C-alpha positions in Angstrom: 119.7 20.7 105.8 118.0 23.7 104.3 115.4 23.5 101.7 116.8 25.3 98.7 113.4 26.4 97.4 113.1 29.9 99.0 111.5 31.6 96.0 108.1 29.9 96.2 105.6 31.8 94.0 102.1 32.4 95.4 99.4 31.4 93.0 95.8 32.7 92.9 94.2 35.4 95.1 94.1 35.8 98.8 91.0 35.9 100.9 91.2 39.7 101.4 91.5 40.3 97.6 88.4 38.1 96.9 86.4 39.9 99.6 87.3 43.3 98.1 86.2 42.1 94.6 82.9 40.7 96.0 82.2 44.0 97.9 82.7 46.0 94.6 80.5 43.6 92.6 77.8 43.8 95.4 77.9 47.6 95.3 77.5 47.6 91.5 74.6 45.2 91.6 72.9 47.2 94.4 73.3 50.4 92.3 71.8 48.8 89.3 68.8 47.4 91.2 68.2 50.8 92.8 68.2 52.4 89.4 65.9 49.8 88.1 63.1 51.1 90.3 63.6 54.6 88.9 63.6 53.3 85.4 60.3 51.5 86.0 58.7 54.6 87.4 60.0 56.7 84.5 58.6 54.2 82.0 55.2 54.3 83.7 55.2 58.1 83.5 56.2 58.0 79.9 53.4 55.5 79.2 50.8 57.6 81.1 51.8 60.8 79.2 51.7 59.0 75.8 48.2 57.6 76.7 47.1 61.1 77.8 48.3 62.6 74.6 46.6 59.9 72.5 43.3 60.4 74.4 43.1 64.2 74.2 44.2 64.1 70.5 41.5 61.5 69.8 38.8 63.6 71.5 39.9 66.6 69.4 39.7 64.6 66.3 36.2 63.3 67.3 34.9 66.9 67.7 36.9 68.5 64.9 33.8 69.5 62.9 31.7 70.3 65.9 31.2 73.9 67.1 31.8 72.9 70.7 32.6 70.0 73.1 29.3 70.3 74.8 28.4 66.6 74.5 31.8 65.2 75.5 31.5 62.4 78.0 33.3 59.2 78.8 30.5 57.2 77.3 30.5 59.3 74.2 34.3 59.1 73.7 34.2 55.3 74.2 31.9 55.0 71.1 34.9 56.0 69.0 37.2 53.1 68.1 40.2 55.5 67.9 39.7 58.2 70.5 40.6 56.1 73.5 43.8 54.0 73.5 43.0 50.3 73.9 45.0 50.0 77.2 42.9 52.8 78.7 39.6 51.0 78.1 38.1 49.0 80.9 37.5 45.3 80.1 33.7 45.9 79.7 34.4 49.1 77.6 32.3 51.3 79.9 35.0 53.3 81.7 38.5 54.7 81.1 41.4 53.9 83.2 45.1 55.0 83.4 48.3 53.0 84.0 48.0 53.3 87.8 44.3 52.8 88.0 43.1 51.2 91.2 39.5 51.1 90.0 38.2 51.0 86.4 36.9 54.6 86.4 39.9 56.7 87.4 39.5 58.9 84.3 36.6 61.3 83.6 36.0 63.6 80.7 33.6 66.6 80.8 33.0 69.8 78.8 34.2 73.0 80.3 34.1 76.7 79.5 30.6 76.4 78.1 31.7 73.7 75.7 34.7 75.6 74.3 37.1 73.2 75.9 37.1 69.8 77.7 38.7 68.5 80.9 40.3 65.1 81.5 40.6 64.3 85.2 42.8 61.5 86.4 42.2 60.2 89.9 44.7 58.4 92.0 48.0 59.6 90.3 51.0 58.4 92.4 53.7 60.2 90.5 52.0 63.6 90.4 55.0 65.9 89.7 56.4 63.7 86.9 53.0 63.2 85.3 52.0 66.9 85.4 55.3 68.0 84.0 54.8 65.4 81.2 51.3 66.6 80.2 51.4 70.3 80.9 53.0 71.3 77.6 49.9 69.9 75.7 47.2 71.3 78.0 45.6 74.7 78.0 45.6 74.5 81.8 46.5 71.9 84.5 44.9 71.6 87.9 46.2 69.6 90.8 43.5 68.8 93.3 41.4 71.7 92.0 44.2 74.3 92.0 45.6 75.6 88.7 49.4 75.2 88.5 51.8 77.0 86.3 55.4 76.6 87.4 57.4 73.5 88.5 57.5 75.0 92.0 53.7 75.3 92.1 53.3 71.8 90.8 55.7 70.4 93.4 53.9 72.2 96.2 50.4 71.3 95.0 51.3 67.6 94.5 52.8 67.3 98.0 49.9 69.2 99.7 47.2 67.0 97.9 49.0 63.7 98.3 47.8 62.7 101.8 47.7 59.1 100.8 50.3 59.4 98.1 47.7 59.8 95.3 46.6 63.0 93.6 43.8 64.1 91.3 45.1 65.8 88.1 42.9 67.6 85.6 44.1 68.8 82.2 42.0 71.3 80.1 42.2 71.3 76.3 40.5 73.3 73.6 
């Protein structure tokens, strides 16, 4: 006697189909997580550039009516309530730090060119190329490890040569 039910319909997915779907979902999640690291680094650079712009603008406003920047120092700038962004102030309000600071005094400010301009130096910058490209449009000059840089190629070379431990010193000059 033959079973008359030869047209049995299969329901659901097979194991192969489920594995393919899981592999695709895994690849998508992996891509999103990998991009997340780049988004975080980009966000940090944007924050560092915004803080830099606020700091140099604050210093310019402080000295707006002065003939020169001869007295500009970290201590002097910290006396202004508005020149230094709050997140750049150390907890004891004696030093200036940046978003990647490993110590509380990774930012220094000095007069340059006989007081006609001032330099802001950032020590221990991990994302040198990105940071320099972000701040160079607002600076009169940019130095990486003491060498003035002008082009993207020079920035990339200087950042890689100076980054023996992955951290670079960047100085911006403003007038």
